C-alpha positions in Angstrom: 21.1 25.7 26.5 22.0 24.5 23.0 19.4 25.0 20.3 19.5 22.7 17.3 17.8 22.8 13.9 17.1 19.2 12.8 16.2 18.7 9.1 14.4 15.7 7.9 12.9 17.1 4.7 11.6 14.1 2.8 10.1 12.0 5.7 8.8 12.8 9.1 10.1 11.4 12.4 6.4 10.8 13.2 5.8 8.7 10.1 5.1 4.9 10.5 8.3 3.0 9.7 7.7 0.5 6.9 5.3 2.7 5.1 6.1 5.0 2.2 9.6 6.4 2.7 9.5 5.6 6.4 12.3 3.4 7.7 15.3 3.3 9.9 16.0 7.0 9.3 12.6 7.9 10.9 13.5 5.9 14.0 17.0 7.5 14.0 15.7 11.1 13.9 12.9 10.5 16.4 14.9 8.6 19.0 18.1 10.7 18.7 16.2 14.0 19.0 14.3 12.7 22.0 17.6 11.7 23.6 19.1 15.1 22.8 16.1 16.9 24.3 16.5 14.9 27.5 20.2 15.8 27.5 19.3 19.5 27.5 19.4 20.3 23.8 16.3 22.2 22.5 15.4 20.8 19.1 13.2 21.9 16.3 12.8 19.1 13.8 11.6 20.4 10.4 9.9 18.0 7.9 7.9 18.6 4.8 4.1 18.6 5.3 2.9 15.3 3.9 -0.8 15.6 4.8 -3.0 18.7 4.7 -4.6 17.8 8.0 -1.4 18.0 10.0 -0.9 20.8 12.5 2.0 23.2 11.8 3.7 22.3 15.1 3.6 19.2 17.3 5.3 19.3 20.7 6.5 15.7 21.3 8.1 16.4 24.7 9.9 19.3 26.4 12.7 20.4 24.0 11.4 18.4 21.0 9.1 20.0 18.5 8.2 18.7 15.1 7.4 21.5 12.5 5.6 20.7 9.3 6.8 22.9 6.5 4.6 23.6 3.4 6.8 22.8 0.5 5.2 21.4 -2.6 2.1 19.2 -2.9 1.6 16.8 0.0 1.5 13.8 -2.3 4.8 14.7 -4.1 7.0 11.6 -4.4 10.5 11.7 -2.9 12.1 11.5 -6.3 10.6 14.8 -7.2 11.3 16.8 -4.1 14.6 18.4 -5.1 12.6 21.2 -6.8 11.1 22.2 -3.5 14.3 22.3 -1.4 14.6 26.1 -1.9 11.0 26.7 -0.7 11.6 24.4 2.3 14.8 26.3 3.1 13.3 29.7 3.0 10.4 28.7 5.3 12.8 27.2 7.8 15.1 30.2 7.7 12.2 32.6 8.4 11.0 30.4 11.2 14.3 30.2 13.1 15.1 33.9 12.8 15.7 35.2 16.2 15.4 31.8 17.9 19.1 31.7 18.6 20.0 28.4 16.9 23.5 27.1 17.5 23.8 24.5 14.7 22.0 22.5 12.0 21.8 18.7 11.8 20.6 17.5 8.3 19.5 14.0 7.6 19.6 12.5 4.1 20.9 14.3 1.0 17.9 16.5 0.4 18.1 17.8 3.9 21.8 18.2 3.3 21.2 20.5 0.4 18.8 22.6 2.5 21.3 22.6 5.3 24.0 23.9 3.0 21.8 26.8 2.0 20.8 27.5 5.6 24.5 27.5 6.6 25.3 30.1 4.0 22.2 32.2 4.8 22.5 32.2 8.6 26.2 31.5 9.2 25.5 28.4 11.3 27.6 25.2 11.5 26.3 22.2 9.5 26.4 18.6 10.7 25.0 16.1 8.2 24.1 12.4 8.3 23.4 10.9 4.9 21.9 7.5 5.9 22.4 6.2 2.4 24.8 7.2 -0.4 24.1 7.2 -4.1 27.6 6.0 -5.1 27.5 3.1 -2.6 24.0 2.0 -3.7 25.2 2.0 -7.3 27.9 -0.6 -6.5 25.1 -3.1 -5.7 23.0 -2.2 -8.7 20.7 0.3 -7.1 21.4 3.3 -9.3 20.5 6.9 -8.3 20.7 10.0 -10.5 24.2 11.4 -10.8 22.7 14.8 -9.7 22.2 13.2 -6.3 25.8 12.0 -6.0 27.0 15.5 -7.0 24.8 17.1 -4.5 26.1 14.8 -1.8 29.6 15.7 -2.7 28.8 19.4 -2.5 27.3 19.0 0.9 30.3 17.1 2.2 32.6 19.8 0.9 30.7 22.4 2.9 29.7 20.6 6.0 31.5 21.3 9.3 31.1 17.7 10.3 30.0 14.6 8.3 28.6 11.9 10.6 29.2 8.2 9.9 27.3 5.5 11.8 30.3 3.1 11.7 33.8 2.7 10.4 32.6 1.1 7.2 30.5 4.1 6.4 33.4 6.5 7.2 35.6 4.5 4.8 32.9 4.8 2.1 32.7 8.6 2.6 36.4 8.7 1.9 36.5 6.2 -0.9 33.5 7.4 -3.0 33.4 11.1 -2.1 36.9 12.0 -1.0 35.5 13.4 2.2 38.3 14.6 4.5 38.8 12.2 7.4 39.3 15.1 9.8 35.8 16.2 9.3 34.2 12.7 9.7 32.9 11.8 13.1 31.7 8.3 13.9 28.6 8.3 16.1 26.7 5.0 16.1 22.9 5.0 16.6 21.4 3.4 19.6 18.5 1.1 20.5 15.8 1.7 23.1 16.6 -1.0 25.7 13.3 -0.4 27.5 11.5 -2.1 24.6 14.2 -4.0 22.7 15.4 -6.6 25.2 15.2 -10.4 25.6 12.0 -12.0 26.8 9.8 -15.0 26.6 9.7 -16.4 23.1 6.5 -18.4 24.0 4.8 -15.3 25.3 5.8 -13.3 22.3 4.5 -16.0 19.9 1.2 -16.1 21.8 0.9 -12.3 21.5 1.4 -12.3 17.8 -0.6 -15.4 17.0 2.3 -17.5 15.9 2.4 -21.3 16.3 5.3 -23.6 17.2 6.9 -23.8 13.8 10.4 -22.4 13.3 10.0 -18.7 12.5 12.1 -16.5 10.3 11.6 -12.7 10.4 12.2 -10.0 7.7 11.5 -6.4 8.8 11.9 -3.7 6.2 10.4 -1.9 3.3 9.7 -4.0 0.2 12.0 -2.6 -2.4 14.8 -4.3 -4.4 17.5 -2.9 -2.1 16.3 -4.9 0.9 16.6 -8.3 -0.7 13.4 -10.0 0.3 13.8 -12.4 -2.6 16.9 -13.9 -0.9 14.8 -14.5 2.3 12.0 -16.2 0.3 14.5 -18.3 -1.6 16.2 -19.4 1.6 12.9 -20.4 3.1 12.2 -22.6 0.1 15.7 -24.1 0.2 15.7 -24.9 4.0 15.5 -28.5 5.0 13.0 -27.5 7.7 9.9 -27.6 5.5 7.7 -26.4 8.3 9.6 -23.1 8.7 7.6 -19.9 8.3 8.8 -16.5 7.1 7.0 -13.4 8.4 7.5 -10.2 6.5 6.8 -6.9 8.3 6.7 -3.9 6.0 5.1 -2.4 2.9 6.0 -1.6 -0.7 8.2 1.5 -0.8 9.5 3.9 -3.5 8.9 3.9 -7.3 9.8 0.2 -7.6 7.9 -0.9 -4.5 4.8 -2.3 -6.1 6.7 -3.9 -8.9 9.0 -5.6 -6.3 6.0 -6.8 -4.3 4.5 -8.3 -7.4 7.9 -10.0 -8.2 8.1 -11.4 -4.7 4.6 -12.8 -4.9 5.4 -14.4 -8.2 8.5 -16.0 -6.6 6.5 -17.3 -3.7 4.1 -18.9 -6.1 7.0 -20.3 -8.2 8.7 -21.8 -5.1 5.4 -23.1 -3.8 5.8 -21.5 -0.3 2.7 -19.5 -0.2 1.4 -21.3 2.8 4.6 -20.5 4.7 5.0 -16.8 4.0 2.9 -14.3 6.0 2.8 -10.5 5.2 2.2 -8.4 8.2 1.3 -4.7 8.1 3.9 -2.2 9.3 3.9 -2.0 13.0 4.3 0.8 15.5 8.0 0.8 16.2 8.0 -0.4 19.8 5.7 -3.3 19.0 8.4 -4.8 16.7 10.2 -6.1 19.8 7.5 -8.7 20.3 8.0 -10.0 16.7 11.8 -10.1 17.2 11.4 -12.1 20.4 9.0 -14.5 18.7 11.4 -15.3 15.9 14.1 -17.9 15.8 16.2 -15.9 13.3 16.1 -12.4 11.8 17.1 -12.1 8.2 18.7 -8.9 6.8 19.6 -9.6 3.2 20.1 -6.0 2.1 22.3 -5.3 -0.9 23.7 -2.2 0.9 23.1 -0.9 4.4 24.8 2.2 6.0 24.0 0.9 9.5 21.2 -1.7 9.8 19.0 -0.7 12.7 16.9 -3.8 12.2 19.9 -6.0 12.9 20.6 -4.1 16.1 17.0 -4.2 17.3 16.8 -8.0 16.7 20.1 -8.6 18.5 18.9 -6.5 21.4 15.9 -8.9 21.7 18.3 -11.9 21.7 17.5 -13.0 18.2 20.4 -14.3 16.1 20.8 -12.4 12.8 21.8 -13.7 9.4 22.8 -10.6 7.4 24.6 -9.5 4.2 28.2 -8.7 4.8 27.8 -5.1 3.8 28.2 -1.6 5.3 27.2 -1.2 9.0 26.1 -4.9 9.2 29.8 -5.8 9.3 30.0 -3.9 12.6 26.7 -5.1 14.1 27.0 -8.8 13.4 29.9 -10.7 14.8 29.8 -13.7 12.4 29.8 -17.0 14.3 29.2 -15.3 17.6 26.0 -13.2 17.4 24.8 -14.5 14.0 26.2 -15.0 10.5 27.5 -12.6 7.8 26.9 -13.8 4.3 29.3 -12.8 1.5 27.1 -14.3 -1.2 23.4 -13.9 -2.1 22.8 -17.5 -3.0 19.6 -18.6 -1.1 21.0 -22.1 -0.7 23.9 -20.8 1.3 21.5 -18.7 3.4 19.4 -21.8 3.9 22.4 -23.8 5.1 23.0 -21.3 7.9 19.4 -21.2 8.8 19.4 -24.9 9.1 22.6 -24.9 11.2 20.9 -22.7 13.8 17.6 -24.6 13.7 19.4 -27.9 14.1 21.6 -26.7 17.0 19.5 -25.1 19.8 22.6 -24.7 22.0 24.4 -22.7 19.3 21.3 -20.6 18.8 21.1 -20.0 22.5 24.8 -18.9 22.8 24.3 -16.6 19.8 21.2 -15.1 21.5 23.0 -14.3 24.7 26.0 -12.8 22.8 23.8 -10.8 20.5 21.9 -9.2 23.4 25.1 -8.4 25.3 26.6 -6.8 22.2 23.5 -4.7 21.6 23.5 -3.3 25.1 26.6 -1.3 24.2 24.4 0.8 21.8 22.3 3.5 23.6 20.7 6.6 22.3 21.9 8.5 25.4 25.5 7.7 24.4 24.8 8.9 20.9 23.2 12.1 22.2 26.1 12.8 24.5 28.7 12.5 21.7 26.7 14.7 19.4 26.1 17.3 22.1 29.9 17.7 22.4 30.2 17.9 18.6 27.5 20.6 18.4 29.3 22.6 21.1 32.7 22.2 19.4 31.5 23.3 15.9 29.5 26.2 17.4 32.7 27.6 19.1 35.0 27.5 16.1 35.3 29.2 12.7 32.9 27.6 10.1 34.4 25.4 7.5 34.3 27.5 4.2 32.0 26.4 1.4 33.8 26.3 -2.0 
């Protein structure tokens, strides 16, 4: 049986998406590791202890254990965690000694730095998924410290495999970091079809307490990167003045509270306060009810390496209007399953919202096409591909770290 060390240093796969630093990456790690465990890969997922009341180990299911590592104060913000990477790494190295691990899979750049150190300490192959990239975020105005970009480049130079969620991300790895194509593997994430599938819109609306008005949905953390201001502006510009926008997610990151205040000011300025509803972050599987209830899901992110929200909405048969960036270019077939927007002008977004609301037949065709497209993404397929990658890198000479 393969044994895999999974690193998710800065956020736990058990954390509630939409709170703090919890988002699509948390879902990715939890669902992928579960699928790997079911495929016969024994996984230990290591994350930093973020609450003193947490047990050291949590057995999620056979072959899937989450381990909480003491590394720095529990309330340490993500932006200050780089100083605790060494402490985290040493604890993990001690814990897996004698376990017989075959490979390391690191998620996000902080975990990548730890994975690089573990590779050198333990002579184990390193597979890394970055989820977001500093130099790509900078293009859209979301600047990260240069130290992060340099660390990402160093991890790519050492990793045995760099995973990309889609072709667009693979191209970004090459363009911005000169990552060798021969060490990039494209493995798309999946979606849990048992929860995220089409269903009764009327039943879903009754379940969440929504009325009969047209409903737009935004799911994501409230931070500048996610572009909630575009969604609010589009709501105000829509010709359908009875349309509502439901926002599921909380303020996130150092700019989160300031962004929330900016959004509330915009809502007041545009006089749409009675048509915007903020909903607390929901357990992941319950999001499917909100997707089914919505007429349109909006994903106006300034950058997105994949865009799990767009995939989940599509799986529920909800047309998606999304920014034409990153992985969203792969997930949304513009004019078929939704629309891709090159510009961030709320008036243009509103025009496409109105097009769907004015043409129920078009919306229905897009709903059917979106669900069919999403059915090709499964976690079992992702796990199967990764299992072969783990076996391959474990049987060959390690890529040298320079």
